[in-house]
C-alpha angles and dihedrals in degrees: 000000000000086000092051092050092049091048091048090049092049089047092054092047095051090043089058090049091049094235100114122093114234114264093237094058113154121205120229114252094264095054093037088057089051091049090054088050088054088057094046089050093051090049090049091043090239090142100164091054089047089054090049094054092046091054090053089057098041095045089062105093091222094058102027088116098042102146101207092048092051091047091052089047089053092049091051090050089050089057089050091055095252095126102163092052088045094055091042091056097042092050090048090050089050091049089053096045117020093164094060117109089200092059092049092044090051091048089052090050090055094048089049092053089055089050091247089138095164091053092044091053089056091051091050090049089052091050092051089055090070098032107023095174101049104135095203095050088047096051091045087052096050092050089054093046094053090044091055090040093240089154094171092054090042091056093052092048095049089048090055091047090050092053092051097042108027091156098060120093095218088059093058095042094046091046095051093043092054090058092043091053090049085052092242090138096167095058091041091054092049092054094044092050093050090049092047091058091059094057127092119244111223124173095257122016117149094191090055087046089054092050090052094050090047090051089049089050091055089049091052094048091052088065100249103122093167094056091045089055092048091049091051095050092046095057097033093123092052095051110091099186098080096175092058089045095054095042091048093046091047092055090048092051092051092049091050094047097246093137099163095057090044090053095054089047094053090046087057090049092049090053088059096044121011094179098066108111095196090061090057093049090051091047089053089056094044091052090043090235101176102154126063090246093057093046093047088051089062094052094043088054091051094043085060095044095045107023093174096055120105103200096070089053098045104041100060086061087071095065108019122101140182124015093345091057092048091050096049096039092051092050091047092050095046094052090050096048091046090053095041103239109179097195093056092109089052091048091053098037094096086062089062090074090075109068096214090054094045090054093044091054092051094046093051094046094046091051088045091054095046091049095047091051092048105040104001092248140100086232122071087226090068096237127149105025118230132217122251089247090065090060090048091053091045089056091047093052095044091049089056090046092054091045087053092054091046094248090136097166091055091047092051093049089053098046091046090054087050092052091052089049094050113006094181100063107111093200090065095058089046092050092050091052088050090053091051089047092056090042089060099252107117094166092061090041088058093050093056093042088052092050089052092050092050090057092061113017092176092062103104092187094057087043090056092044092052091049093049090051090049088054090048087055089049093249098137098159092051091048091051089052093049092052090043087076091072100035127093117286120247091028126092110254094234091055092047095049087050090051093049087049091238091178097172087061095045096045089050088049092052091051090047093050089048093054090048090053093243092135093169095057091042092055090046092059088046091053089050091055092047088050088054093056089046090053091049089053092048093046092066085072091085092054097060091079098026095058093047089050096046094038092233089146104151092048087048094055091045088052092052092049091047091051090051090063098027093121090060088073114124094243092054093047092047091047094046091051089054093049091047093050092047094049091048089048090052090047094050097039109021113201114266116246089242092056096044092094094060098026091217129138126192102205096091099037125114115261092247091052092046091050091051091050093050090051090050090048092050091049090049092050090049093050088048092052089048093049091050093052092046091049090051090049089051090050092051090050092050093050090050092049091051091051091051090053093047090053091050093052090050090049092047090051093053093048089049092056095051095041124108103160114063091200088072092062118086129209097276090043092051090053089048092047089051091054088045 
C-alpha cells in the first residue's frame, strides 16, 4: 500500500510535468506485433528472444517508457534469476502506466515467485480494477486465496470465474468446492448435482466416479447419512473404486443400524483381505458380538476359512482371559518361534499393558526356554523335538522381554548366550546395542550397532540405526560419515540429507548439538527442519490446478486439511521444543565473550567430557605461559645482540679515526671503516 501511494504520487507529479505517457497508450501495429511475440516467448520459455524483442520496442524513443513492455522485460529477467533488475523494470513500468492490468499482474507474479502471497493478492486486485473480467488474473488470484485459506475471497473469485466460463469443468468444481470448504453443504450439493447432469455417463469413467464419490463425501459431511447411502446405492454401477464403495457403504449401514446388510458386506471384504483388522472390528459390531465367547466364535470361523491368515489368530489375544488365553497365546508364540519371526515381541507388546498377560508371557517363555535346554522341545515330555533355531528365537524374545522390564543384566546374559549360539545374526547385535542404550551407556551401544552394520554394509536400515545411535552419543561427524555411505557421491552427506528432507537425522543432530553446547549449530538444524515444513506447505500450490484437472477431489480436500495441521507433526513438535529450550537457555545464561568463538558451554556436559576439557584448557594455558616466557627470553637475547653490535660499531668508528696504515685494518675493520 505504501508502494502504491508512492507510485500514485509519482504518477501525479509526472502528469503535472507532462512527461508520463497516457495509460491507454496503444502501440502501432509493428510494435504491437513485437509485444505479442514477447508474450509468446515468455510462455514458451524463450527468454533471450523475449529480451531481444523488448529491446527493439524500448530503443524506439517514442516507446522507451512503455510500461507494459518494461513490465514484461522485468518478468523475463526474473525468470533468468536477475531479480534486482526485474523489480526495477517492473516498478518503472508501473510508474509509467499505473492503469495497466498487465503491469499489476506482472508485479503480482514477481511477488508470488518470492512467496509474498499477501502482496501478490493486493497486486492482482489492483489489476482487476482495470480489467475485472480477465480470466488469467482471476485464476491466479483464486490459487493464492486457497493457498492462504482466504475462503471468503476464494468463493467470490470462483463465482466470478463460474459466471465468465460456465462451460468449463474447472469452473463448476472450483465453485462447488468453495462452498464445501465454507461448510455451506446445501449450495455445494446443488452446484455438484447440476454439474453432474451435464456429464456423459460412459460404462467406465474414473473421473466421473471420483466426482460421485466427492459428491457423496459432501452429503455425508452435511450429516445426512441416509441420503449418502441412497446416493451411493443409486450410482453403484458408475463408481469404479469398489473397495472404497464397499467400505463406505458398510460404515453407513452400521450407523443406520442395518446390521444384517453390513455383516454380508464385511464378509465380502474379508474374503478379499483377511488381514485387515478394521474389517474384523466392524464385523463384531455387525454381529452384535459383545461377549468374549461371541467374538471368539467369529475369529475361530475365520481361522478355519483362512488358516494362513495371522489376524484371526492374533486379535483374540486382546480380549481373552484365563485358560483360553493361555492356550491360544502358547500356540501363537510357538508357531512364531518355530518360523523365526523377528518382530514377535513388537507384535505382542500391546498385551504387556495388562499385568496378567505380561506375567503369563514371561511364564510361558521361561518354561519354553527351560524345556528346550533340557529336552530340545517346548513340552516337558520332549515331544515333538524342536530345531536349534527355535532356541535362538526364544533367547531373542526373552532378551527383549527382560529389556522391557528394565532387567538389563538378565537381557544382556540372554543376548550374549544367543550370540554364542549363532554369531552371524545381525538382529542380536542390534538388540545388544539397544539394551546398552536403555541402560544408559550410549558409547557401548554405538560399538555394537557399528558391529552389526559392518556385518551387512548394504542394509540401509542398520546403517540408519547405527547413525542414530552415534548421534545419541553426540558423535555427529561419525554419524554423517555413516550416512554418507548411502548418499549421493560428490556431495557432502549433510547437504544431501538436507536436500532429501531427512528430518529424523536433522532432529537428532539438533539434540546432539544442544547436548554438546553448540547452540548455534543446534538452531541451524532446527531452522532447516522448519524450512522443510514451509516447503511442504508451498508445494501444495501445484496441486490446486492439478487436482481440479484430474478430478481427484476427495484426495485434494484431504490434502488441504492435512496442510492445515501440518505443523502438529511429531518432527516439528520435537524440533520446536529443542529450539525453544535452546533460546530459553541462551536467554537465562548468555554465552560468555570468551566462549563465543567455539560456541560451547560446559554446564550441560557429562563429567568425563568436562574433565577432559578442563585438562585440555590447563595444557593450553601451560603452553601459553611457556610460549610467553620463551618470547620474553628471545626478546632479551635480541636486545643484547643489538647492544653488542652497537658497541662494535662505536669501537670501529674510534679505530677508524686514529688509523694511518690500512694494512693494520682487517676485513671487518675495513668494512667498518668504509661505513665510517
